[in-house]
DRENZALO-956914 format. One record per atom (N, C-alpha, C): residue in one letter; atom name; x, y, z. Coordinates in steps of 0.2 Angstrom, whole numbers, plus 5000, padded with zeros to 4 digits. Atoms other than C-alpha are relative to their C-alpha. Example, Ala and Ser with C-alpha at 12.3 -4.5 7.8 and 13.67 -1.06 7.14 Angstrom:
residues 2
  residu  atome     X     Y     Z
       A      N  5004  4994  5000
       A     CA  5062  4978  5039
       A      C  5004  5006  5000
       S      N  4996  4994  4999
       S     CA  5068  4995  5036
       S      C  4996  5005  5003
END
This chain:
residues 291
  residu  atome     X     Y     Z
       X      N  5003  4994  5001
       X     CA  5001  5000  5000
       X      C  5004  5005  5000
       X      N  4996  4994  4999
       X     CA  5005  5017  4997
       X      C  4999  5004  5005
       X      N  5001  4997  4995
       X     CA  5008  5030  5011
       X      C  4993  5005  4997
       X      N  5006  4996  5001
       X     CA  4995  5042  5001
       X      C  4993  4998  4997
       X      N  5006  5003  4999
       X     CA  4982  5029  5002
       X      C  4995  5003  5005
       X      N  5004  4997  4993
       X     CA  4978  5038  5019
       X      C  5001  5006  5000
       X      N  4998  4993  5000
       X     CA  4988  5054  5017
       X      C  4997  5003  4993
       X      N  5002  4999  5008
       X     CA  4978  5060  5000
       X      C  5003  5007  5000
       X      N  4998  4992  5001
       X     CA  4982  5079  5004
       X      C  5007  5002  5003
       X      N  4995  4996  4996
       X     CA  4999  5089  5008
       X      C  5005  4995  5002
       X      N  4995  5004  4998
       X     CA  5010  5074  5007
       X      C  5006  5000  4996
       X      N  4995  4997  5003
       X     CA  5029  5078  5004
       X      C  5002  4993  4995
       X      N  4998  5006  5003
       X     CA  5034  5060  4998
       X      C  4996  4996  5002
       X      N  5005  5005  4999
       X     CA  5026  5045  4996
       X      C  5004  4994  4998
       X      N  4998  5004  4998
       X     CA  5030  5028  4999
       X      C  4996  4994  5000
       X      N  5003  5005  4999
       X     CA  5026  5010  4999
       X      C  4999  4998  5008
       X      N  4999  5002  4993
       X     CA  5022  5005  5017
       X      C  4996  4993  5000
       X      N  5005  5007  4998
       X     CA  5014  4987  5025
       X      C  4999  5001  5009
       X      N  5001  5000  4991
       X     CA  5018  4989  5045
       X      C  5002  5008  5002
       X      N  4997  4996  4996
       X     CA  5021  5002  5058
       X      C  5002  4997  5006
       X      N  4995  5000  4993
       X     CA  5032  5002  5072
       X      C  5003  5007  5001
       X      N  4998  4995  4998
       X     CA  5044  5011  5080
       X      C  5007  5000  4996
       X      N  4997  4999  5004
       X     CA  5059  5018  5073
       X      C  5005  4994  4998
       X      N  4996  5007  4999
       X     CA  5071  5002  5077
       X      C  4995  4994  4998
       X      N  5004  5006  5003
       X     CA  5058  4990  5067
       X      C  5004  4997  4996
       X      N  4998  5005  5006
       X     CA  5064  4975  5058
       X      C  4995  4996  4997
       X      N  5006  5000  5006
       X     CA  5050  4975  5046
       X      C  5001  5003  4996
       X      N  5000  4997  5007
       X     CA  5051  4978  5029
       X      C  4995  5004  4999
       X      N  5006  4996  5005
       X     CA  5041  4994  5020
       X      C  4995  5002  5009
       X      N  5002  4996  4995
       X     CA  5038  5002  5040
       X      C  5000  5006  5001
       X      N  5000  4993  4998
       X     CA  5031  5017  5044
       X      C  5000  5001  5006
       X      N  5001  4999  4993
       X     CA  5035  5025  5060
       X      C  4999  5008  5001
       X      N  5000  4991  4998
       X     CA  5032  5044  5070
       X      C  5005  5001  5002
       X      N  4994  4999  4997
       X     CA  5046  5053  5076
       X      C  4999  5007  5001
       X      N  5001  4995  4996
       X     CA  5046  5067  5089
       X      C  5008  5003  5001
       X      N  4995  4999  4999
       X     CA  5065  5067  5092
       X      C  5004  5000  4997
       X      N  4995  4999  5006
       X     CA  5082  5071  5083
       X      C  5002  4990  5003
       X      N  4996  5007  4999
       X     CA  5088  5053  5093
       X      C  4997  4995  4996
       X      N  5003  5005  5002
       X     CA  5073  5043  5086
       X      C  5001  5002  4991
       X      N  5000  5001  5007
       X     CA  5076  5051  5067
       X      C  5006  4999  4999
       X      N  4994  5006  5002
       X     CA  5093  5045  5067
       X      C  4999  4994  5001
       X      N  5001  5007  5001
       X     CA  5088  5029  5071
       X      C  4996  5000  4995
       X      N  5005  5002  5005
       X     CA  5073  5029  5058
       X      C  5007  5002  4993
       X      N  4995  4999  5007
       X     CA  5087  5037  5044
       X      C  5004  4994  5000
       X      N  4993  5005  4999
       X     CA  5101  5022  5048
       X      C  4996  4996  4999
       X      N  5007  5007  5003
       X     CA  5085  5010  5045
       X      C  4999  4999  4995
       X      N  5005  5002  5005
       X     CA  5083  5002  5030
       X      C  4993  4998  4999
       X      N  5007  5003  5002
       X     CA  5066  4995  5034
       X      C  4995  5005  5003
       X      N  5005  4996  4998
       X     CA  5059  5010  5039
       X      C  5000  5003  4991
       X      N  5001  4997  5005
       X     CA  5051  5018  5023
       X      C  4997  5006  5000
       X      N  5004  4994  5000
       X     CA  5042  5030  5028
       X      C  4998  5004  5007
       X      N  5001  4997  4996
       X     CA  5041  5044  5041
       X      C  4995  5006  5001
       X      N  5004  4994  5000
       X     CA  5028  5056  5050
       X      C  5004  5002  5006
       X      N  4995  4996  4994
       X     CA  5036  5069  5058
       X      C  4998  5009  5002
       X      N  5003  4990  5002
       X     CA  5033  5090  5062
       X      C  5005  5002  4996
       X      N  4996  4995  5004
       X     CA  5039  5104  5052
       X      C  5007  5000  5002
       X      N  4994  4997  4996
       X     CA  5054  5107  5065
       X      C  5006  4993  4995
       X      N  4997  5004  5003
       X     CA  5061  5089  5060
       X      C  4999  4996  4993
       X      N  5000  5002  5006
       X     CA  5055  5086  5044
       X      C  5006  5000  4996
       X      N  4996  4999  5003
       X     CA  5070  5094  5037
       X      C  5007  4996  5000
       X      N  4993  5004  5000
       X     CA  5083  5080  5041
       X      C  4996  4993  5000
       X      N  5001  5008  5001
       X     CA  5071  5066  5036
       X      C  5004  4998  4994
       X      N  4994  5001  5006
       X     CA  5083  5056  5024
       X      C  4996  4999  4993
       X      N  5003  4999  5004
       X     CA  5077  5058  5006
       X      C  4997  4995  4996
       X      N  5003  5008  5004
       X     CA  5074  5039  5001
       X      C  4995  4999  5004
       X      N  5004  5002  4995
       X     CA  5062  5039  5016
       X      C  4991  5003  4996
       X      N  5006  4998  5001
       X     CA  5043  5043  5013
       X      C  4999  5006  5004
       X      N  5000  4995  4996
       X     CA  5037  5060  5021
       X      C  4994  5002  5001
       X      N  5006  4993  4999
       X     CA  5021  5068  5029
       X      C  5001  5003  5005
       X      N  4999  4996  4996
       X     CA  5023  5082  5039
       X      C  4994  5003  5003
       X      N  5007  5001  4998
       X     CA  5010  5082  5052
       X      C  5001  5004  5006
       X      N  5001  4997  4993
       X     CA  5003  5093  5067
       X      C  5000  4996  5006
       X      N  5001  5004  4994
       X     CA  5000  5079  5078
       X      C  5003  4995  4997
       X      N  4997  5005  5002
       X     CA  5013  5066  5072
       X      C  4997  4991  5003
       X      N  5003  5006  4994
       X     CA  5008  5053  5086
       X      C  4992  5000  4998
       X      N  5006  5002  5001
       X     CA  4989  5053  5082
       X      C  5000  4999  4992
       X      N  5001  5002  5007
       X     CA  4990  5053  5062
       X      C  5005  4992  5001
       X      N  4998  5005  4997
       X     CA  5001  5038  5067
       X      C  4997  4995  4999
       X      N  5007  5004  4996
       X     CA  4988  5029  5076
       X      C  4996  4998  4996
       X      N  5004  5001  5006
       X     CA  4976  5032  5063
       X      C  5002  4997  4997
       X      N  4998  5003  5009
       X     CA  4986  5026  5046
       X      C  5000  4992  5006
       X      N  4998  5007  4997
       X     CA  4991  5010  5060
       X      C  4992  4996  5000
       X      N  5006  5005  5003
       X     CA  4971  5005  5061
       X      C  4999  4999  4995
       X      N  5001  5001  5006
       X     CA  4968  5010  5044
       X      C  5004  4994  4994
       X      N  4995  5005  5003
       X     CA  4982  4998  5038
       X      C  4998  4992  5003
       X      N  5003  5006  4999
       X     CA  4974  4984  5047
       X      C  4993  4999  5000
       X      N  5008  5003  5002
       X     CA  4956  4985  5042
       X      C  5001  4999  4991
       X      N  4999  5003  5009
       X     CA  4963  4986  5023
       X      C  5006  4994  5000
       X      N  4994  5007  4999
       X     CA  4974  4968  5027
       X      C  5005  5001  4999
       X      N  4994  4999  4997
       X     CA  4991  4976  5032
       X      C  5000  5001  5004
       X      N  4997  5000  4992
       X     CA  5001  4976  5047
       X      C  4997  4994  5002
       X      N  5003  5008  4994
       X     CA  4995  4959  5052
       X      C  5005  4995  4998
       X      N  4995  5006  5000
       X     CA  5004  4943  5056
       X      C  4995  4994  4997
       X      N  5004  5006  5003
       X     CA  5000  4927  5044
       X      C  5002  4994  5004
       X      N  5001  5006  4995
       X     CA  4996  4911  5055
       X      C  4998  4996  4997
       X      N  5006  5005  5002
       X     CA  4988  4896  5048
       X      C  4997  4996  5005
       X      N  5002  5004  4994
       X     CA  4978  4887  5061
       X      C  5000  4995  5000
       X      N  5001  5006  4999
       X     CA  4982  4872  5068
       X      C  5001  4997  5007
       X      N  5000  5003  4991
       X     CA  4980  4860  5084
       X      C  5002  4994  4996
       X      N  4998  5005  5000
       X     CA  4990  4845  5084
       X      C  4994  4996  5003
       X      N  5006  5005  4996
       X     CA  4978  4829  5087
       X      C  5004  4998  5006
       X      N  4998  5003  4994
       X     CA  4990  4825  5102
       X      C  4999  5004  5006
       X      N  5001  4995  4996
       X     CA  4985  4840  5111
       X      C  4993  4998  5004
       X      N  5007  5003  4996
       X     CA  4972  4838  5126
       X      C  4999  5008  5001
       X      N  5002  4992  4999
       X     CA  4962  4854  5127
       X      C  4992  5000  5002
       X      N  5005  5000  4995
       X     CA  4948  4856  5141
       X      C  4993  5002  4994
       X      N  5008  4997  5005
       X     CA  4929  4858  5133
       X      C  4997  5005  5000
       X      N  5002  4994  4997
       X     CA  4928  4872  5144
       X      C  5006  5007  4998
       X      N  4996  4997  5003
       X     CA  4943  4881  5135
       X      C  4998  5003  4994
       X      N  5003  4997  5006
       X     CA  4940  4894  5122
       X      C  5009  5001  4995
       X      N  4995  5001  5004
       X     CA  4951  4893  5108
       X      C  4998  5003  4994
       X      N  5002  4994  5006
       X     CA  4951  4909  5093
       X      C  5004  4996  4992
       X      N  4998  5001  5007
       X     CA  4954  4907  5076
       X      C  5008  5002  5000
       X      N  4994  4998  5001
       X     CA  4973  4908  5068
       X      C  5005  4999  5006
       X      N  4993  5002  4996
       X     CA  4983  4898  5082
       X      C  5003  4995  4999
       X      N  4997  5006  5002
       X     CA  4995  4885  5082
       X      C  5002  4997  5007
       X      N  4999  5003  4993
       X     CA  4996  4873  5096
       X      C  5005  4993  4999
       X      N  4998  5005  5003
       X     CA  5007  4860  5096
       X      C  5000  4993  5003
       X      N  5003  5006  4998
       X     CA  5010  4843  5101
       X      C  5002  4998  5008
       X      N  4999  5004  4993
       X     CA  5006  4834  5118
       X      C  5000  5009  5005
       X      N  5002  4993  4997
       X     CA  5001  4853  5123
       X      C  4994  4998  5005
       X      N  5006  5000  4993
       X     CA  4988  4853  5140
       X      C  4999  5008  5002
       X      N  5003  4993  5001
       X     CA  4976  4867  5140
       X      C  4993  4998  5004
       X      N  5003  5000  4995
       X     CA  4967  4867  5155
       X      C  4992  5003  5002
       X      N  5008  4997  4999
       X     CA  4947  4873  5161
       X      C  5001  5007  4999
       X      N  5002  4993  5001
       X     CA  4942  4889  5156
       X      C  5007  5007  4998
       X      N  4996  4995  5002
       X     CA  4958  4895  5149
       X      C  4998  5004  4992
       X      N  5005  4996  5006
       X     CA  4955  4908  5134
       X      C  5009  5002  4996
       X      N  4994  5001  5006
       X     CA  4970  4906  5118
       X      C  4997  5006  4994
       X      N  5003  4993  5005
       X     CA  4966  4923  5107
       X      C  5002  4997  4993
       X      N  4997  5001  5004
       X     CA  4971  4923  5091
       X      C  5007  5003  4999
       X      N  4993  4999  5001
       X     CA  4990  4925  5084
       X      C  5005  4997  5005
       X      N  4996  5001  4995
       X     CA  4995  4914  5097
       X      C  5004  4992  4998
       X      N  4997  5007  5001
       X     CA  5008  4898  5096
       X      C  5004  4999  5007
       X      N  4999  5004  4993
       X     CA  5010  4886  5109
       X      C  5004  4994  4998
       X      N  4993  5005  5001
       X     CA  5027  4874  5108
       X      C  4998  4994  5004
       X      N  5002  5007  4998
       X     CA  5025  4856  5110
       X      C  5003  5000  5008
       X      N  4998  5002  4993
       X     CA  5024  4849  5127
       X      C  4998  5005  5006
       X      N  5001  4995  4994
       X     CA  5018  4864  5135
       X      C  4993  5000  5004
       X      N  5006  5000  4995
       X     CA  5007  4867  5151
       X      C  4996  5005  5002
       X      N  5006  4992  4998
       X     CA  4992  4881  5151
       X      C  4995  4998  5004
       X      N  5003  5002  4996
       X     CA  4983  4880  5166
       X      C  4995  5002  5000
       X      N  5007  4998  5000
       X     CA  4965  4885  5171
       X      C  4999  5005  5001
       X      N  5001  4993  5001
       X     CA  4960  4901  5169
       X      C  5007  5005  4999
       X      N  4992  4996  5001
       X     CA  4976  4909  5161
       X      C  4997  5002  4993
       X      N  5004  4997  5006
       X     CA  4973  4921  5145
       X      C  5006  5000  4996
       X      N  4993  4999  5006
       X     CA  4986  4919  5130
       X      C  4999  5005  4996
       X      N  5000  4996  5005
       X     CA  4986  4933  5118
       X      C  4993  5007  5002
       X      N  5007  4994  4999
       X     CA  4973  4946  5130
       X      C  5005  5007  4997
       X      N  4998  4989  5001
       X     CA  4974  4967  5125
       X      C  5002  5002  5005
       X      N  4997  4998  4994
       X     CA  4985  4975  5134
       X      C  4997  5008  5001
       X      N  5001  4995  4998
       X     CA  4984  4992  5142
       X      C  5002  5007  4993
       X      N  4997  4996  5007
       X     CA  4988  5003  5124
       X      C  4995  5006  4997
       X      N  5002  4993  5003
       X     CA  4976  5015  5122
       X      C  5003  5008  5001
       X      N  4995  4994  4999
       X     CA  4985  5030  5116
       X      C  4996  5007  5002
       X      N  5001  4992  4998
       X     CA  4982  5048  5124
       X      C  5002  5005  4998
       X      N  4996  4993  5005
       X     CA  4984  5064  5113
       X      C  4995  5006  5002
       X      N  5005  4992  4999
       X     CA  4978  5081  5118
       X      C  4994  4997  5005
       X      N  5005  5001  4995
       X     CA  4967  5074  5134
       X      C  4995  4993  4996
       X      N  5004  5004  5003
       X     CA  4958  5062  5122
       X      C  5003  4992  4999
       X      N  4995  5006  5001
       X     CA  4961  5042  5120
       X      C  4999  4998  4993
       X      N  5002  5002  5008
       X     CA  4961  5035  5103
       X      C  5000  4992  5002
       X      N  4999  5008  4999
       X     CA  4959  5016  5102
       X      C  5004  4997  4995
       X      N  4995  5002  5005
       X     CA  4973  5008  5095
       X      C  5000  4991  4999
       X      N  5001  5006  5000
       X     CA  4970  4991  5086
       X      C  5004  4995  5002
       X      N  4994  5005  4999
       X     CA  4981  4975  5090
       X      C  5001  4996  4994
       X      N  4997  5004  5006
       X     CA  4990  4966  5078
       X      C  5004  4993  4999
       X      N  4994  5007  4998
       X     CA  5004  4956  5084
       X      C  4997  4995  5005
       X      N  5002  5006  4999
       X     CA  5002  4940  5094
       X      C  5006  4997  5006
       X      N  4998  5002  4994
       X     CA  5009  4928  5108
       X      C  5005  4993  4998
       X      N  4995  5007  5002
       X     CA  5025  4914  5105
       X      C  5001  4998  5006
       X      N  4998  5004  4995
       X     CA  5027  4902  5119
       X      C  5003  4994  4999
       X      N  4995  5004  5002
       X     CA  5042  4891  5118
       X      C  4997  4993  5001
       X      N  5000  5007  4998
       X     CA  5043  4871  5121
       X      C  5001  4998  5008
       X      N  5000  5003  4993
       X     CA  5040  4861  5139
       X      C  5001  5006  5004
       X      N  5001  4994  4995
       X     CA  5034  4878  5146
       X      C  4996  4998  5004
       X      N  5007  5001  4995
       X     CA  5021  4880  5161
       X      C  4998  5008  5001
       X      N  5004  4994  5000
       X     CA  5009  4894  5161
       X      C  4994  4997  5006
       X      N  5004  5001  4996
       X     CA  4999  4893  5177
       X      C  4994  5005  5002
       X      N  5005  4997  5002
       X     CA  4983  4897  5183
       X      C  4998  5009  5001
       X      N  5000  4993  4998
       X     CA  4977  4915  5182
       X      C  5006  5005  4996
       X      N  4994  4998  5004
       X     CA  4993  4919  5171
       X      C  4996  5005  4994
       X      N  5002  4994  5006
       X     CA  4989  4936  5157
       X      C  5005  4999  4997
       X      N  4994  4999  5002
       X     CA  5001  4935  5145
       X      C  4997  5004  4990
       X      N  5001  4996  5007
       X     CA  4999  4951  5131
       X      C  5002  5000  4996
       X      N  4998  5000  5008
       X     CA  4999  4951  5113
       X      C  5002  5009  5000
       X      N  4998  4992  5003
       X     CA  5010  4965  5104
       X      C  4993  5003  4995
       X      N  5004  4996  5002
       X     CA  5002  4978  5098
       X      C  5001  5002  4993
       X      N  4996  5000  5005
       X     CA  5013  4980  5084
       X      C  5001  4994  4996
       X      N  5001  5008  5003
       X     CA  5014  4965  5069
       X      C  5006  4997  5003
       X      N  4992  5002  4998
       X     CA  5028  4955  5081
       X      C  4996  4996  5006
       X      N  5001  5005  4996
       X     CA  5027  4941  5096
       X      C  5001  5004  5006
       X      N  4998  4999  4992
       X     CA  5027  4945  5116
       X      C  5002  4991  4997
       X      N  4997  5007  4999
       X     CA  5037  4928  5117
       X      C  5003  4998  5008
       X      N  4999  5003  4994
       X     CA  5040  4916  5131
       X      C  5005  4994  4997
       X      N  4997  5005  5002
       X     CA  5054  4904  5128
       X      C  5001  4993  5002
       X      N  5003  5004  4996
       X     CA  5056  4887  5131
       X      C  5005  4996  5004
       X      N  5000  5001  4992
       X     CA  5055  4880  5148
       X      C  5000  5004  5006
       X      N  5001  4994  4995
       X     CA  5052  4895  5155
       X      C  4993  4998  5005
       X      N  5005  5002  4996
       X     CA  5039  4895  5169
       X      C  4997  5005  5002
       X      N  5005  4993  5000
       X     CA  5025  4907  5171
       X      C  4995  4998  5005
       X      N  5003  5003  4994
       X     CA  5019  4905  5189
       X      C  4991  5004  5001
       X      N  5005  4998  4999
       X     CA  5001  4910  5196
       X      C  5000  5007  4999
       X      N  5001  4993  5002
       X     CA  4993  4927  5192
       X      C  5005  5004  4999
       X      N  4995  4994  5001
       X     CA  5008  4934  5184
       X      C  4998  5004  4994
       X      N  4999  4996  5007
       X     CA  5006  4948  5170
       X      C  5005  5001  4998
       X      N  4993  4999  5006
       X     CA  5018  4948  5156
       X      C  4996  5008  4994
       X      N  5003  4994  5003
       X     CA  5015  4965  5146
       X      C  5000  4998  4993
       X      N  4998  4999  5008
       X     CA  5016  4968  5126
       X      C  5007  5000  4999
       X      N  4993  5000  5002
       X     CA  5029  4965  5117
       X      C  5008  4998  5005
       X      N  4994  5005  4995
       X     CA  5041  4956  5130
       X      C  5002  4994  4997
       X      N  4996  5005  5003
       X     CA  5055  4945  5126
       X      C  5000  4996  5006
       X      N  5000  5003  4994
       X     CA  5057  4931  5139
       X      C  5005  4996  4999
       X      N  4997  5005  5003
       X     CA  5071  4919  5136
       X      C  5000  4993  5005
       X      N  4999  5008  5001
       X     CA  5076  4900  5139
       X      C  4999  5001  5010
       X      N  4998  5004  4995
       X     CA  5073  4891  5156
       X      C  4999  5005  5008
       X      N  5001  4994  4995
       X     CA  5066  4910  5166
       X      C  4998  4998  5004
       X      N  5004  4999  4995
       X     CA  5057  4910  5182
       X      C  4995  5003  5001
       X      N  5005  4994  4997
       X     CA  5042  4921  5185
       X      C  4996  4998  5005
       X      N  5006  5003  4992
       X     CA  5035  4917  5203
       X      C  4995  5004  5000
       X      N  5007  4999  5000
       X     CA  5019  4921  5208
       X      C  4998  5009  4998
       X      N  5005  4994  5001
       X     CA  5009  4938  5204
       X      C  5007  5006  4998
       X      N  4993  4998  5002
       X     CA  5026  4945  5196
       X      C  4997  5004  4993
       X      N  5004  4996  5006
       X     CA  5020  4960  5184
       X      C  5006  5004  4997
       X      N  4994  4997  5004
       X     CA  5031  4964  5170
       X      C  4995  5005  4993
       X      N  5003  4994  5006
       X     CA  5026  4983  5159
       X      C  5001  4997  4993
       X      N  4999  5003  5006
       X     CA  5027  4982  5141
       X      C  5006  5001  4998
       X      N  4995  5000  5003
       X     CA  5044  4979  5130
       X      C  5004  4999  5003
       X      N  4994  5004  4997
       X     CA  5055  4969  5144
       X      C  5003  4996  4997
       X      N  4996  5007  5004
       X     CA  5068  4959  5137
       X      C  5004  4997  5006
       X      N  4998  5003  4994
       X     CA  5072  4946  5149
       X      C  5006  4995  4999
       X      N  4996  5006  5002
       X     CA  5087  4934  5148
       X      C  4999  4993  4999
       X      N  5002  5008  4998
       X     CA  5089  4916  5150
       X      C  5003  4997  5006
       X      N  5000  5002  4995
       X     CA  5090  4906  5166
       X      C  4998  5006  5005
       X      N  5002  4997  4995
       X     CA  5082  4921  5176
       X      C  4996  4999  5005
       X      N  5004  5000  4996
       X     CA  5074  4922  5192
       X      C  4996  5007  5002
       X      N  5004  4994  4998
       X     CA  5061  4935  5196
       X      C  4994  4998  5005
       X      N  5004  5003  4994
       X     CA  5053  4932  5214
       X      C  4995  5002  4999
       X      N  5008  4997  4998
       X     CA  5035  4935  5219
       X      C  5001  5005  5002
       X      N  5003  4992  5000
       X     CA  5026  4950  5218
       X      C  5006  5006  4998
       X      N  4997  4995  5001
       X     CA  5040  4959  5210
       X      C  4999  5005  4993
       X      N  5002  4996  5006
       X     CA  5036  4974  5197
       X      C  5006  5003  4996
       X      N  4995  4996  5004
       X     CA  5046  4980  5181
       X      C  4997  5004  4997
       X      N  5002  4995  5004
       X     CA  5044  4995  5174
       X      C  5002  4999  4991
       X      N  5002  5004  5006
       X     CA  5041  4995  5155
       X      C  5010  5001  4997
       X      N  4994  4997  5006
       X     CA  5057  4994  5141
       X      C  5005  5000  5003
       X      N  4992  5002  4996
       X     CA  5071  4985  5153
       X      C  5003  4996  4998
       X      N  4996  5007  5002
       X     CA  5083  4972  5149
       X      C  5002  4998  5006
       X      N  4997  5004  4994
       X     CA  5088  4959  5162
       X      C  5003  4995  4997
       X      N  4994  5006  5003
       X     CA  5104  4949  5158
       X      C  4998  4992  5003
       X      N  5002  5006  4998
       X     CA  5103  4931  5158
       X      C  5004  5000  5007
       X      N  4997  5001  4991
       X     CA  5107  4923  5177
       X      C  4997  5007  5003
       X      N  5001  4995  4995
       X     CA  5100  4940  5185
       X      C  4996  4996  5004
       X      N  5005  5000  4993
       X     CA  5090  4938  5201
       X      C  4997  5006  5002
       X      N  5006  4993  4997
       X     CA  5077  4949  5206
       X      C  4995  4997  5005
       X      N  5004  5003  4993
       X     CA  5070  4946  5224
       X      C  4995  5001  5002
       X      N  5006  5000  4998
       X     CA  5055  4944  5231
       X      C  4997  5008  5000
       X      N  5004  4992  4996
       X     CA  5043  4961  5231
       X      C  5005  5006  4998
       X      N  4997  4995  5003
       X     CA  5056  4970  5220
       X      C  4997  5005  4996
       X      N  5003  4996  5004
       X     CA  5051  4985  5211
       X      C  5004  5003  4996
       X      N  4994  5000  5005
       X     CA  5064  4987  5196
       X      C  4999  5005  4995
       X      N  5000  4994  5006
       X     CA  5066  5003  5186
       X      C  5005  5002  4997
       X      N  4994  4999  5006
       X     CA  5082  5002  5177
       X      C  5003  4991  5000
       X      N  4997  5005  5002
       X     CA  5091  4989  5167
       X      C  5005  4995  5005
       X      N  4996  5002  4996
       X     CA  5100  4974  5177
       X      C  5005  4996  4994
       X      N  4997  5001  5003
       X     CA  5115  4967  5171
       X      C  5002  4990  5001
       X      N  4998  5007  4998
       X     CA  5120  4948  5169
       X      C  5004  4997  5005
       X      N  4999  5004  4995
       X     CA  5122  4937  5183
       X      C  4999  5006  5008
       X      N  5001  4996  4994
       X     CA  5117  4953  5196
       X      C  4995  4999  5002
       X      N  5006  5002  4996
       X     CA  5105  4951  5209
       X      C  4998  5008  5003
       X      N  5003  4992  4999
       X     CA  5094  4967  5215
       X      C  4994  4997  5003
       X      N  5006  5001  4998
       X     CA  5080  4967  5227
       X      C  4999  5008  5003
       X      N  5004  4992  4996
       X     CA  5069  4982  5237
       X      C  4997  5004  4995
       X      N  5002  4996  5003
       X     CA  5060  4996  5231
       X      C  5003  5008  5001
       X      N  4999  5000  5009
       X     CA  5068  5004  5218
       X      C  5005  4995  5003
       X      N  4996  5007  4998
       X     CA  5078  4987  5217
       X      C  5008  5002  4999
       X      N  4995  4999  5001
       X     CA  5096  4989  5217
       X      C  5006  4993  5003
       X      N  4996  5007  4999
       X     CA  5113  4976  5222
       X      C  4995  4999  5006
       X      N  5002  5004  4994
       X     CA  5105  4965  5234
       X      C  5005  4999  5006
       X      N  4994  4999  4996
       X     CA  5123  4963  5243
       X      C  5001  5006  5004
       X      N  5000  4992  4996
       X     CA  5122  4982  5247
       X      C  4996  5001  5004
       X      N  5006  5001  4997
       X     CA  5104  4980  5253
       X      C  5000  4996  5006
       X      N  5000  5006  4994
       X     CA  5107  4966  5265
       X      C  5005  5004  5004
       X      N  4996  4998  4996
       X     CA  5123  4975  5272
       X      C  4997  5008  5004
       X      N  5003  4995  4999
       X     CA  5113  4991  5275
       X      C  4994  5000  5003
       X      N  5007  5001  4997
       X     CA  5098  4983  5281
       X      C  5003  4996  5008
       X      N  4996  5002  4994
       X     CA  5113  4975  5294
       X      C  5000  5005  5005
       X      N  4997  4995  4997
       X     CA  5119  4992  5298
       X      C  4994  5003  5004
       X      N  5005  4997  4993
       X     CA  5102  4998  5304
       X      C  4996  4997  5006
       X      N  5004  5006  4993
       X     CA  5098  4984  5315
       X      C  5003  5001  5005
       X      N  4998  4998  4996
       X     CA  5111  4989  5325
       X      C  5000  5005  5005
END
């Protein structure tokens, strides 16, 4: 589809577009919106970005090989275009619906269209599997879980919410466990929230849209992950811990129970507390306070 299919007037440069995403998109023919020079530089250097929606100030520095629409409200125009593309069969995941004959699915579970369920998967009572969900072999999905839930990404612009259509999905790897009451949100761009092989998602855990979780990672009960967190392999996240949006948690990191994490964590690092920092330092400080 052409950018001019939506922006029929005052378009500076036309381009072929198929997806919406951020400036770091890995999808070819992506359109993004830009509000800062930091992200403008990223978009200019990314061959996957075919078009940019931005304001008059930044527009003069957009690469000439990118389509360009100059907007008084780039964010609003971007999300209106996002919804338009979905309604016109662009900006979507192509997934063939398939359920392996060996899967054991409760009669009370709700399975939507366009899902892929692998060998020996067990889905218990009242679980809900929404479209664009992929569940790997030998994975257990417990009762009252929701895979592919809508996230809280209505976007506020000038004191009003606009509805953002979902277009992403969820991938759960092989030999995983997703326990009762867990909710895993789908991404709203054309990509997947991902749970790696052998990872355990405990009771009442909430995984935000677009998170990428590695292999053999443990999310204990009531953990809350905001959107777009990247969590490595062999990570432990203790009960009732909360992670802010867009963090990176290194391999084999440990987040102790009840932690509130607001910055990224290095490989093998152990943190605790609210706000979380080095667990060793926190214990030393705690001991001093008790004297």
